[in-house]
C-alpha positions as CSV (number, residue, x, y, z in Angstrom):
1,M,169.7,142.5,46.7
2,K,171.7,142.3,50.2
3,I,175.4,142.3,50.8
4,V,176.5,140.1,53.6
5,T,180.6,139.8,54.4
6,D,183.2,138.9,57.2
7,C,184.7,140.6,59.7
8,A,188.1,139.9,57.6
9,A,187.0,142.2,54.8
10,D,187.7,145.2,57.3
11,L,184.9,147.3,56.2
12,T,184.2,150.5,58.7
13,M,181.3,150.3,60.7
14,E,180.1,153.6,58.9
15,E,180.7,151.8,55.5
16,A,178.4,148.8,56.9
17,T,175.7,151.0,58.3
18,T,175.6,153.1,54.9
19,L,175.5,150.7,52.9
20,D,173.4,148.5,54.7
21,I,176.2,145.7,54.9
22,Q,175.7,142.6,57.0
23,V,179.0,141.6,59.2
24,A,179.3,138.0,59.8
25,P,181.6,137.6,63.0
26,L,184.7,135.5,63.3
27,F,185.8,134.4,66.4
28,I,189.1,134.9,68.8
29,Q,189.5,132.2,71.7
30,F,191.5,133.8,74.0
31,P,192.6,131.4,77.2
32,E,189.7,133.1,79.1
33,G,187.3,132.6,76.7
34,E,186.4,133.3,73.3
35,V,185.2,137.1,71.5
36,N,183.1,138.0,69.2
37,S,186.0,140.1,66.5
38,N,183.1,142.4,65.7
39,D,183.2,143.6,69.6
40,I,186.8,144.2,70.3
41,T,188.6,147.5,69.3
42,P,192.4,146.8,67.7
43,D,193.9,148.4,70.6
44,D,192.3,146.3,73.2
45,F,192.6,143.0,71.1
46,Y,196.5,143.8,71.0
47,R,196.6,145.1,74.8
48,R,195.1,141.3,75.8
49,L,197.7,139.6,72.4
50,I,200.7,141.1,74.6
51,S,199.5,140.2,78.0
52,I,198.8,136.5,76.8
53,A,202.2,136.1,75.2
54,P,204.0,133.6,74.5
55,R,200.7,132.1,74.2
56,I,198.8,133.3,71.1
57,P,195.0,133.0,70.6
58,T,193.3,131.1,67.9
59,T,190.0,131.8,65.7
60,S,187.5,130.5,64.5
61,Q,185.1,130.8,61.2
62,P,180.9,131.5,62.0
63,S,179.3,128.9,62.1
64,S,176.9,127.3,59.4
65,G,173.6,128.2,61.7
66,I,175.1,131.9,62.2
67,F,175.2,132.5,58.1
68,A,171.8,130.6,58.2
69,D,169.9,133.0,60.5
70,I,171.3,135.6,58.9
71,Y,170.0,134.8,55.3
72,K,166.9,133.6,57.0
73,K,166.3,137.4,57.7
74,L,167.1,138.5,54.8
75,V,165.3,136.4,51.8
76,E,162.5,136.7,54.4
77,T,162.0,140.2,52.9
78,G,162.1,139.2,49.3
79,E,165.6,140.1,48.8
80,E,168.1,137.7,47.0
81,V,172.0,137.7,48.4
82,L,175.2,137.9,47.6
83,S,177.6,137.1,50.2
84,I,181.6,138.0,49.7
85,H,184.1,136.0,51.9
86,I,187.9,135.7,53.0
87,S,189.9,133.2,50.3
88,S,188.9,130.2,50.8
89,G,192.8,129.2,50.8
90,L,193.0,131.0,54.1
91,S,189.8,130.1,55.7
92,G,187.0,127.5,55.7
93,T,184.3,131.3,56.3
94,I,183.3,130.6,52.7
95,E,182.1,126.8,53.4
96,S,180.0,127.2,56.5
97,A,178.5,130.4,54.5
98,R,177.5,127.6,51.7
99,S,176.5,125.3,54.6
100,G,174.1,128.2,56.0
101,A,172.8,128.8,52.7
102,A,171.6,125.4,52.0
103,Q,169.3,125.5,54.7
104,L,167.3,127.7,52.7
105,P,166.8,125.7,49.7
106,G,164.6,127.5,47.0
107,R,166.2,131.0,48.0
108,V,168.6,133.0,46.2
109,I,171.7,133.1,47.8
110,T,174.9,133.8,45.7
111,I,178.2,133.2,47.5
112,V,181.3,134.5,46.4
113,D,184.9,133.2,47.0
114,S,186.7,136.4,47.3
115,F,190.1,135.1,47.0
116,T,191.7,137.6,49.3
117,L,191.2,139.0,52.6
118,S,191.1,142.5,54.6
119,G,191.9,145.6,51.5
120,G,191.3,143.2,49.1
121,E,188.2,141.8,50.0
122,R,186.5,145.0,51.3
123,F,187.0,146.5,47.7
124,Q,184.3,143.5,46.3
125,V,182.5,144.3,48.9
126,L,182.1,148.2,48.5
127,A,181.3,147.5,44.9
128,A,178.6,145.0,45.7
129,A,176.9,147.0,47.7
130,L,177.5,150.1,45.6
131,G,175.9,148.0,42.5
132,A,173.2,146.6,44.6
133,R,172.1,150.1,45.9
134,A,171.9,151.1,42.4
135,G,170.1,148.5,41.5
136,R,172.6,146.8,39.2
137,S,171.8,142.9,38.3
138,R,173.8,140.3,39.9
139,E,175.2,139.5,37.0
140,Y,176.5,142.6,36.3
141,I,177.9,143.0,40.2
142,L,179.6,139.5,39.8
143,E,181.1,140.3,36.5
144,R,182.8,143.4,38.4
145,L,184.2,141.4,41.1
146,V,185.9,139.4,39.1
147,K,187.2,141.9,37.3
148,I,188.3,143.7,40.1
149,R,189.6,140.4,41.9
150,E,191.7,139.8,38.9
151,A,193.2,143.7,39.1
152,T,193.7,143.6,43.1
153,E,197.2,143.6,44.9
154,V,196.9,142.5,48.1
155,I,201.0,142.9,50.0
156,Y,202.5,143.6,53.6
157,T,205.4,143.0,55.6
158,L,205.6,141.5,59.2
159,E,208.0,142.4,62.3
160,T,208.1,138.9,63.3
161,L,206.9,135.8,61.2
162,E,206.1,133.8,64.8
163,Y,202.2,134.8,64.7
164,L,201.7,132.8,61.1
165,Q,203.8,130.3,62.4
166,R,202.1,129.4,65.6
167,G,199.0,130.1,63.5
168,G,199.9,127.5,61.0
169,R,199.6,130.1,57.6
170,I,203.6,129.5,56.8
171,G,205.9,127.0,57.1
172,R,208.2,126.7,60.6
173,V,211.3,126.7,58.5
174,Q,210.6,129.9,57.1
175,A,210.0,131.5,60.7
176,L,212.5,130.1,62.1
177,A,214.8,131.6,59.4
178,G,213.2,134.8,59.4
179,S,213.0,135.4,63.6
180,I,216.8,134.1,63.3
181,L,218.0,136.6,61.1
182,G,215.9,139.2,61.8
183,I,214.5,139.9,58.0
184,K,211.3,141.4,57.3
185,P,209.0,139.2,54.7
186,L,207.0,140.7,51.8
187,I,203.7,138.4,51.2
188,R,201.5,138.9,49.1
189,V,197.7,137.2,48.3
190,E,198.0,135.3,44.8
191,R,194.9,136.1,42.9
192,S,194.6,132.9,41.3
193,D,194.6,130.7,44.3
194,G,193.6,133.1,47.4
195,K,197.0,131.7,49.3
196,Y,199.9,133.4,50.9
197,S,203.2,133.5,48.8
198,T,206.8,135.2,49.6
199,M,207.1,137.6,47.0
200,G,210.5,138.6,49.4
201,R,212.4,140.1,52.4
202,A,214.0,143.1,53.5
203,R,216.7,143.6,56.1
204,T,214.2,146.4,58.0
205,I,210.5,147.3,57.7
206,P,211.3,151.0,55.9
207,K,213.1,148.8,53.6
208,A,210.1,146.0,53.2
209,L,208.0,149.3,52.7
210,E,209.8,150.6,49.7
211,T,209.9,147.5,48.1
212,I,205.8,147.5,48.4
213,T,206.0,150.4,47.1
214,N,208.0,149.5,43.5
215,H,206.3,146.8,43.5
216,I,203.2,148.4,43.1
217,E,203.9,151.1,41.0
218,S,206.2,148.3,38.6
219,L,202.7,146.3,38.4
220,Y,199.9,149.7,37.3
221,G,202.5,152.1,36.5
222,K,202.4,155.9,36.9
223,G,199.2,156.4,35.2
224,T,196.4,154.5,35.7
225,P,194.6,156.3,39.1
226,L,194.8,154.1,42.1
227,W,192.6,153.4,45.0
228,I,194.9,152.5,47.9
229,S,194.3,151.0,51.6
230,V,197.2,151.1,53.7
231,L,196.4,148.7,56.9
232,H,198.3,148.3,60.0
233,G,198.4,146.9,63.2
234,Q,200.2,148.8,65.6
235,L,201.9,150.7,63.1
236,V,200.6,154.2,62.4
237,E,204.1,155.8,61.5
238,Q,205.2,153.0,59.5
239,A,201.5,153.3,58.1
240,N,201.5,156.6,57.4
241,N,205.3,156.5,55.8
242,L,203.9,153.8,53.1
243,A,201.0,155.9,52.0
244,D,203.4,159.3,51.3
245,M,205.8,156.9,49.4
246,I,203.3,155.3,47.4
247,K,201.9,159.1,46.9
248,G,205.1,159.9,45.0
249,K,205.4,156.8,43.0
250,V,202.1,156.3,41.4
251,K,198.7,158.3,40.4
252,I,196.2,158.3,43.3
253,G,192.5,158.3,43.1
254,K,192.2,157.8,46.5
255,M,194.1,157.1,49.0
256,E,193.5,156.1,53.5
257,V,195.1,154.5,56.2
258,L,192.5,152.0,58.0
259,R,193.4,149.1,60.7
260,I,193.4,145.8,60.1
261,S,190.6,143.5,61.8
262,P,191.7,142.2,65.1
263,V,190.6,138.4,63.8
264,L,193.5,138.6,61.0
265,G,195.9,140.5,63.8
266,V,196.0,137.4,65.3
267,H,197.6,135.9,62.7
268,T,200.3,139.0,61.9
269,G,200.9,140.2,65.6
270,P,200.8,144.2,66.2
271,G,203.7,144.2,63.5
272,V,201.7,144.3,60.2
273,V,201.3,147.2,57.4
274,G,200.7,146.8,53.8
275,L,198.5,147.8,51.5
276,A,195.6,147.1,48.9
277,A,195.9,148.3,45.8
278,V,192.9,148.4,42.8
279,P,192.5,150.7,39.6
280,M,190.3,153.5,40.4
281,H,188.1,153.0,37.1
282,L,187.1,149.3,38.7
283,M,185.5,151.2,41.8
284,E,183.6,154.0,39.9
285,G,180.4,154.0,38.1
286,L,178.6,151.4,40.1
287,D,176.1,153.9,41.7
């Protein structure tokens, strides 16, 4: 079995290479032209983003043809495909994947809606890849992915709502109020439909990180070992602070600090920091 995903899963290059995961690109439209999000580093992206302000680039999903090409190469080797993608509540990527798979009738291509993104999507992709490498059945892996999705929390805060508002990801009134009052929203991904919801707000980023930390402690308790992926745009100091705060509140099975994909940075700007969390036991026993 071969695993396919998209760049919104925030896999590292090493993970994709080591676990033989095919990563479909999303695209960023700058005023001067389109960029494959797999071909630009986060720092280069943010430099370009800031240089064109107040304009904001747009994003586009992979075409069905891109997915069809990826799937064709894999199924021609006799493999079945498990393709896991960014929430349908936030992107049309999964529809492109389904259309691509439909171009190869009779082939075993299973499309999975992660109902999340970034670190949350990454947990599912890594679990599927580990299971596939160990020869686990498709049914076993799909069952585990459901458990991971139902137990994963993705939550973040932003310095400004401007990017989400301009990208059409949040209401104009909320964005305006956030800008005027200087509040930092706390945004989580709903497990039921994979869409954003506002969990609360804070006056400063440090206060928002404190709320995130307390939320994770309340959700999982102190006794459950967690895999925590702290993710940020260009707030490395705040990301490290969040990691330290979390370590003092919950039991850590694995902790890491990562950068979010440039294609997600289009909708958050550089001032994003948050985390994805999942009980450690759900990521074990797969290989």
